[in-house]
C-alpha positions in Angstrom: 39.4 -92.1 -1.2 37.3 -94.1 -3.7 33.8 -92.9 -4.3 31.1 -95.3 -3.0 28.6 -93.9 -5.5 28.8 -92.1 -8.8 25.3 -90.7 -9.3 24.1 -88.0 -11.5 23.3 -84.8 -9.7 19.6 -85.2 -10.6 19.6 -88.8 -9.3 21.3 -87.7 -6.1 18.8 -84.9 -5.6 15.9 -87.4 -6.0 17.6 -89.8 -3.6 18.3 -87.1 -1.0 14.7 -85.9 -1.1 13.4 -89.5 -0.7 15.7 -89.8 2.4 15.0 -86.4 3.8 13.0 -87.5 6.8 15.6 -90.0 7.7 18.4 -87.5 7.4 16.6 -84.9 9.5 15.9 -87.5 12.1 19.5 -88.5 12.3 20.9 -85.0 12.1 18.5 -83.9 14.9 19.6 -86.7 17.2 23.3 -86.1 16.5 22.8 -82.5 17.7 21.1 -83.9 20.9 17.5 -83.4 19.9 15.8 -86.6 21.2 13.1 -87.4 18.7 11.8 -90.6 17.2 11.6 -91.4 13.5 7.8 -91.6 13.7 7.5 -88.2 15.3 10.0 -86.8 12.7 7.9 -88.3 9.9 4.7 -86.8 11.4 6.3 -83.4 11.7 7.5 -83.4 8.1 3.9 -84.2 7.1 2.5 -81.3 9.2 1.0 -83.6 11.9 1.5 -82.6 15.5 1.8 -85.8 17.6 2.1 -83.8 20.8 5.4 -85.5 21.6 7.7 -82.8 20.4 8.5 -79.7 22.5 8.1 -76.2 21.0 11.9 -75.8 21.1 12.5 -79.0 19.2 9.8 -78.2 16.7 11.6 -75.0 15.9 14.9 -76.9 15.4 13.2 -79.4 13.1 11.6 -76.5 11.2 15.1 -75.0 10.9 16.5 -78.2 9.4 13.6 -78.5 7.0 14.0 -74.9 5.8 17.8 -75.3 5.5 17.4 -78.4 3.4 15.0 -76.6 1.1 17.6 -73.9 0.8 20.2 -76.5 -0.1 18.1 -78.1 -2.8 17.2 -74.6 -4.2 20.9 -73.7 -4.3 22.6 -76.9 -5.1 24.8 -75.4 -7.8 25.8 -72.3 -5.9 29.5 -72.0 -5.2 30.4 -72.9 -1.7 31.9 -70.1 0.3 31.8 -68.6 3.8 28.7 -66.6 3.1 26.9 -69.8 2.1 27.9 -71.5 5.4 26.6 -68.5 7.3 23.3 -68.6 5.4 22.9 -72.3 6.3 23.4 -71.4 10.0 20.8 -68.7 9.6 18.2 -71.1 8.2 19.1 -73.9 10.7 18.8 -71.7 13.8 16.3 -68.9 13.0 13.6 -68.4 15.5 15.5 -70.3 18.2 16.8 -67.3 20.3 20.4 -67.9 19.1 22.7 -64.9 18.6 24.5 -64.0 16.6 22.3 -65.6 14.0 24.1 -66.4 10.7 27.3 -64.9 12.0 30.4 -66.3 13.7 30.5 -66.5 17.5 32.3 -63.8 19.4 33.1 -65.7 22.6 34.7 -69.0 23.6 32.8 -72.3 23.8 33.4 -75.5 25.7 32.8 -79.0 24.3 31.5 -81.9 26.4 33.9 -84.7 26.8 37.2 -82.9 26.2 39.2 -80.0 27.7 40.2 -79.0 24.1 38.8 -75.6 23.0 38.5 -74.3 19.5 40.0 -70.9 18.6 37.8 -67.8 18.3 36.7 -67.2 14.8 38.5 -63.8 14.9 41.8 -65.8 15.3 41.1 -68.0 12.2 41.1 -67.5 8.5 38.2 -69.7 7.6 38.1 -68.5 4.0 41.7 -69.7 3.4 41.0 -73.0 5.2 37.9 -73.6 3.1 39.6 -72.8 -0.2 42.4 -75.3 0.8 39.7 -78.0 1.3 38.0 -77.2 -2.0 41.3 -77.7 -3.9 41.1 -81.4 -3.1 40.3 -83.1 -6.5 38.9 -86.2 -4.7 35.1 -85.5 -4.5 34.2 -87.7 -1.6 37.4 -86.9 0.4 36.6 -83.2 0.0 33.1 -83.6 1.3 34.2 -85.6 4.3 36.9 -83.0 5.0 34.1 -80.3 5.0 31.9 -82.3 7.3 34.8 -82.7 9.8 36.2 -79.3 9.5 33.0 -77.3 10.1 32.4 -79.3 13.3 35.9 -78.8 14.6 35.9 -75.1 13.9 32.8 -74.5 16.0 32.2 -71.3 14.0 28.8 -70.7 15.7 27.5 -70.8 19.2 25.0 -73.5 18.4 24.1 -75.8 15.5 27.5 -76.6 14.2 26.8 -80.3 13.6 23.6 -79.4 11.7 25.5 -76.9 9.6 28.3 -79.4 8.8 25.7 -82.0 7.8 23.9 -79.6 5.4 27.0 -78.0 3.9 28.8 -81.3 3.3 25.6 -82.9 1.8 25.1 -80.0 -0.5 28.5 -80.8 -2.0 27.9 -84.6 -1.8 24.7 -84.2 -3.8 26.2 -81.7 -6.3 29.0 -84.2 -7.0 26.8 -87.4 -7.1 28.5 -88.9 -4.0 25.3 -89.9 -2.1 24.5 -88.4 1.3 26.2 -88.4 4.8 24.1 -89.3 7.8 25.3 -90.7 11.2 23.1 -93.6 12.3 21.4 -92.9 15.6 22.5 -96.2 17.1 26.2 -95.2 16.3 26.1 -91.7 17.7 28.1 -92.7 20.8 30.8 -94.3 18.7 30.8 -91.3 16.4 31.2 -88.8 19.2 34.1 -90.7 20.6 35.9 -90.5 17.3 34.9 -86.9 16.8 36.4 -85.9 20.2 39.6 -87.7 19.2 39.7 -85.6 16.0 39.0 -82.4 18.0 42.0 -83.1 20.2 44.5 -84.3 17.5 43.4 -82.3 14.5 43.9 -85.5 12.4 40.6 -86.5 10.7 41.9 -89.7 8.9 40.4 -92.2 11.4 37.1 -90.3 11.6 36.8 -90.1 7.8 37.4 -93.9 7.4 34.7 -94.5 10.1 32.3 -92.2 8.2 33.1 -93.9 4.9 32.3 -97.3 6.4 29.2 -96.3 8.4 27.6 -93.1 7.2 27.4 -92.8 3.4 24.2 -93.8 1.6 23.3 -93.8 -2.0 22.1 -95.9 -4.9 23.9 -97.7 -7.7 22.8 -96.4 -11.1 
């Protein structure tokens, strides 16, 4: 898969920080947190508009804190412990247990009868290492984005974790950032469910490539 952008890590960090409000707005809506861009912008600037519930404010704070962790650890090796740490940052304070650890019970997914395996039945470390062997930088990041969502490692927050982990690697490798446009969430979920059911992410990755990758030419 051909890279859409070939930025330096420093330029990509700068770009991602400039687009942070937009990414949090899109990531929140993808996870089902109904919030406007204006309210997201106000929240990020410590202004309470009164339009955001306490629960949603906690989720936004989790995204904000998790992004800070990503920026502070952009060069850190990606491993299972890093993914767990992102979940901890994303979901802390939200009455989610286990926090920063894999789920211990089954989950259902709206729109499909397909069910992911229990984490205890999986070898996430081997699966992750296999993905990281891919020499194609962009393809590797998109695989991460898809894989984490399909695994459903955690009881809640899997899409947010996938977004942050994949973008950490996108930024580190100068590939831009991934963000699903709010107006395309319905189309994205349709393709995501198809991927859940088939295990084949090729169609989903092409869709992401065409619709969800942003960056700047340098």
